[in-house]
C-alpha positions in Angstrom: 18.5 12.7 -11.8 17.9 9.1 -12.4 14.6 7.4 -11.5 14.7 4.2 -9.4 12.1 1.4 -9.6 8.9 2.5 -7.8 7.6 1.0 -4.7 4.0 -0.1 -5.1 2.0 0.3 -1.9 -1.6 -0.7 -0.9 -3.8 1.0 1.7 -6.2 -1.3 3.6 -9.1 0.0 5.7 -11.0 -2.0 8.3 -14.7 -2.2 7.6 -15.5 -2.2 11.3 -13.3 0.5 13.0 -11.8 2.4 10.0 -8.2 1.6 10.9 -5.9 2.2 8.0 -2.8 0.2 7.2 -0.1 0.5 4.4 1.7 -2.5 3.1 3.6 -3.6 0.0 1.6 -4.6 -3.1 1.1 -8.3 -3.6 0.4 -10.1 -6.9 -3.4 -10.3 -7.2 -4.2 -7.2 -5.2 -6.9 -4.9 -6.6 -9.1 -2.0 -5.3 -12.0 -3.2 -3.2 -10.5 -6.7 -2.7 -11.1 -8.2 0.7 -7.8 -10.0 1.5 -7.7 -12.7 4.2 -6.2 -10.3 6.7 -7.8 -9.2 10.0 -7.6 -5.7 11.5 -4.9 -5.5 14.2 -7.1 -3.2 16.4 -10.5 -4.9 16.3 -10.2 -8.1 14.3 -12.6 -6.9 11.7 -12.3 -7.5 7.9 -10.3 -5.2 5.8 -10.5 -4.1 2.1 -8.1 -2.5 -0.3 -8.9 1.2 -0.7 -6.1 2.5 -2.9 -3.0 1.3 -4.7 -0.2 3.8 -5.4 3.5 4.0 -6.3 6.3 5.9 -4.6 9.0 6.9 -7.1 12.4 7.8 -5.7 15.0 9.8 -7.6 18.7 9.1 -7.3 20.6 12.4 -6.9 23.7 12.7 -9.1 26.6 14.9 -8.5 27.3 17.7 -10.9 31.0 18.5 -11.5 
């Protein structure tokens, strides 16, 4: 199996209501950063909780 470039994801959490959102990593992101993004549910401030990668594998045929 061949590994494909990982997808880097960021989980943001609203400080007010606890709503969680996942988005793609952006340059400059770090854990506990408070980006200029508002919560879709309540309009509260969000912070970055975790940063993680998703590694996909390409399946190859065996003859």
